C-alpha positions as CSV (number, residue, x, y, z in Angstrom):
1,M,-32.0,12.3,-0.2
2,R,-31.9,11.0,-3.8
3,F,-29.0,13.2,-4.9
4,P,-25.8,13.8,-3.0
5,F,-24.9,17.0,-1.2
6,L,-22.8,19.5,-3.1
7,W,-19.9,19.1,-0.7
8,E,-19.9,15.4,-1.4
9,V,-19.9,15.9,-5.1
10,K,-16.9,18.3,-4.8
11,L,-15.1,15.8,-2.5
12,A,-15.7,13.0,-5.0
13,D,-14.4,15.1,-7.8
14,K,-11.3,16.1,-5.8
15,V,-10.6,12.4,-4.9
16,H,-11.1,11.5,-8.6
17,G,-8.3,14.0,-9.4
18,W,-5.9,12.0,-7.2
19,W,-6.2,8.9,-9.4
20,D,-3.5,10.1,-11.7
21,V,-1.0,10.7,-8.8
22,S,-0.4,7.1,-7.6
23,P,-1.2,3.9,-9.5
24,T,0.0,2.0,-6.4
25,L,-2.6,3.8,-4.2
26,N,-5.2,3.1,-6.8
27,A,-4.4,-0.6,-6.8
28,L,-4.4,-0.8,-3.0
29,M,-7.8,1.0,-2.8
30,V,-9.3,-1.3,-5.5
31,T,-8.1,-4.3,-3.6
32,L,-9.5,-3.0,-0.3
33,A,-12.8,-2.1,-2.0
34,Q,-13.2,-5.6,-3.4
35,W,-11.6,-8.0,-1.0
36,T,-11.9,-6.6,2.5
37,P,-15.3,-8.3,3.2
38,V,-13.7,-11.7,2.3
39,V,-10.7,-11.0,4.5
40,M,-13.0,-10.0,7.4
41,T,-15.1,-13.1,7.0
42,G,-11.9,-15.2,6.9
43,L,-10.7,-13.6,10.1
44,I,-13.9,-14.4,11.9
45,A,-13.7,-18.0,10.7
46,L,-10.1,-18.1,11.9
47,A,-11.2,-16.8,15.3
48,A,-13.9,-19.5,15.5
49,T,-11.2,-22.1,15.1
50,G,-9.6,-20.9,18.3
51,F,-6.6,-19.2,16.6
52,A,-5.2,-16.5,18.8
53,T,-8.1,-16.9,21.1
54,P,-7.4,-16.9,24.9
55,A,-7.9,-20.3,26.6
56,G,-11.4,-20.8,27.7
57,S,-13.0,-18.2,25.5
58,L,-13.6,-20.3,22.3
59,R,-17.4,-20.5,22.9
60,W,-17.5,-16.7,23.5
61,T,-15.6,-16.1,20.3
62,M,-17.7,-18.5,18.3
63,T,-20.9,-16.8,19.7
64,H,-19.6,-13.4,18.6
65,G,-18.6,-14.8,15.2
66,L,-22.1,-16.2,14.7
67,L,-23.8,-13.0,15.7
68,S,-21.3,-11.0,13.6
69,V,-22.2,-13.0,10.4
70,C,-25.9,-13.0,11.3
71,S,-25.8,-9.2,11.8
72,A,-24.2,-8.7,8.3
73,I,-26.8,-10.9,6.7
74,V,-29.8,-9.2,8.5
75,A,-28.3,-5.7,7.8
76,R,-27.9,-6.5,4.1
77,V,-31.4,-7.7,3.8
78,L,-32.7,-4.6,5.5
79,N,-30.6,-2.4,3.2
80,E,-32.1,-3.6,0.0
81,P,-35.5,-1.9,0.2
82,V,-33.9,1.4,1.4
83,S,-31.4,1.3,-1.4
84,V,-34.1,0.6,-4.1
85,Q,-36.4,3.3,-2.7
86,V,-33.8,6.0,-2.5
87,A,-32.2,5.0,-5.8
88,R,-29.3,7.4,-5.3
89,P,-26.7,7.6,-8.1
90,R,-23.1,6.8,-7.4
91,P,-20.2,9.3,-7.8
92,F,-19.1,7.9,-11.1
93,E,-22.6,8.4,-12.5
94,V,-23.0,12.0,-11.2
95,L,-19.5,13.1,-12.3
96,G,-19.4,11.1,-15.5
97,F,-16.2,9.1,-15.0
98,A,-15.5,5.4,-14.9
99,S,-15.0,4.1,-11.4
100,L,-11.7,2.4,-10.5
101,T,-13.5,-0.9,-10.2
102,E,-16.3,-2.1,-12.4
103,H,-19.7,-1.7,-10.8
104,S,-23.3,-1.4,-11.9
105,R,-25.1,2.0,-11.8
106,G,-27.5,3.3,-9.1
107,N,-28.6,2.4,-5.6
108,G,-25.5,3.6,-3.8
109,F,-27.2,4.7,-0.6
110,P,-26.6,3.2,1.9
111,S,-23.5,1.3,1.0
112,N,-24.0,-2.5,1.3
113,H,-20.3,-3.0,1.7
114,A,-20.0,-0.5,4.6
115,T,-23.1,-1.9,6.2
116,G,-21.8,-5.5,6.1
117,A,-18.3,-4.5,7.2
118,F,-19.4,-2.6,10.2
119,A,-21.9,-5.3,11.2
120,L,-19.1,-7.9,11.0
121,A,-16.7,-5.8,13.0
122,V,-19.1,-4.6,15.7
123,G,-20.4,-8.2,16.1
124,M,-16.9,-9.1,17.2
125,A,-16.7,-6.3,19.7
126,G,-16.4,-8.7,22.6
127,V,-13.4,-10.4,21.1
128,P,-10.5,-8.1,22.0
129,H,-7.9,-9.8,19.8
130,Y,-10.0,-9.5,16.6
131,F,-12.2,-6.5,17.1
132,P,-9.6,-3.7,16.5
133,I,-8.4,-5.4,13.3
134,L,-11.9,-5.9,12.0
135,F,-12.9,-2.4,12.9
136,A,-9.8,-1.0,11.1
137,L,-10.6,-3.1,8.1
138,A,-14.2,-1.7,8.1
139,L,-12.9,1.8,8.1
140,L,-10.4,1.0,5.3
141,L,-13.2,-0.6,3.2
142,A,-15.5,2.5,3.7
143,S,-12.6,4.8,2.6
144,A,-11.8,2.6,-0.4
145,R,-15.4,2.6,-1.6
146,V,-15.3,6.4,-1.5
147,Y,-11.9,6.6,-3.1
148,T,-12.7,4.3,-6.0
149,G,-15.8,6.4,-6.9
150,L,-18.4,3.8,-5.9
151,H,-19.9,5.8,-3.0
152,F,-20.3,9.2,-1.6
153,V,-19.3,9.8,2.0
154,T,-22.9,9.8,3.3
155,D,-23.4,6.4,1.6
156,V,-20.7,4.8,3.6
157,A,-21.6,6.7,6.8
158,A,-25.2,5.6,6.6
159,G,-24.0,2.0,5.9
160,A,-21.6,2.1,8.9
161,L,-24.4,3.4,11.2
162,H,-26.9,0.8,9.9
163,G,-24.5,-2.1,10.2
164,T,-23.4,-1.0,13.7
165,A,-27.0,-0.6,14.8
166,V,-28.1,-4.0,13.6
167,S,-25.1,-5.7,15.1
168,V,-25.6,-3.9,18.5
169,F,-29.3,-4.9,18.5
170,L,-28.5,-8.5,17.8
171,L,-25.7,-8.6,20.3
172,F,-28.0,-7.3,23.1
173,T,-30.9,-9.4,22.0
174,F,-29.3,-12.8,21.5
175,H,-25.9,-12.9,23.1
176,G,-27.2,-14.1,26.5
177,I,-29.3,-16.8,24.9
178,L,-26.5,-18.2,22.7
179,S,-23.6,-18.0,25.2
180,G,-25.6,-19.2,28.1
181,S,-24.8,-16.1,30.1
182,S,-25.9,-12.5,30.3
183,F,-24.2,-9.9,28.1
């Protein structure tokens, strides 16, 4: 799957056409594409301090936070050889335009940002006050990466699936050990 599907190229071209419509939307998408992983990590750190965490569940929250961050790291390490092997070009390369945010060429599949974002979000699935926010941020990040011309839809979809799979695997494998109870 070195090159994108035709429907993805057409979609990327259509989205690129929207850039002239709203500078405000462009700025929002650039911000989401660049800063969402930092915000997500900050929310996980905030949760680990006990902020908005129900009484008696700090250890549970901290365990999920640790597994969440570990999941993102493991998923990112596993992504690299796949990305290099596939060497899939990015939309701005295929269509010949400059992306909304500066980025190097090549190796767009799977999206490292989507992989990490979904690994972080799914790792916090057991923390009801934070999971919906983190999951929504992961979806926004994936959308922003497509909108800004950095990824095709299947790049972020593959990243989302990969990050989710790694996170679920680590949750089931290590959760009982770290929390002192069964998952």
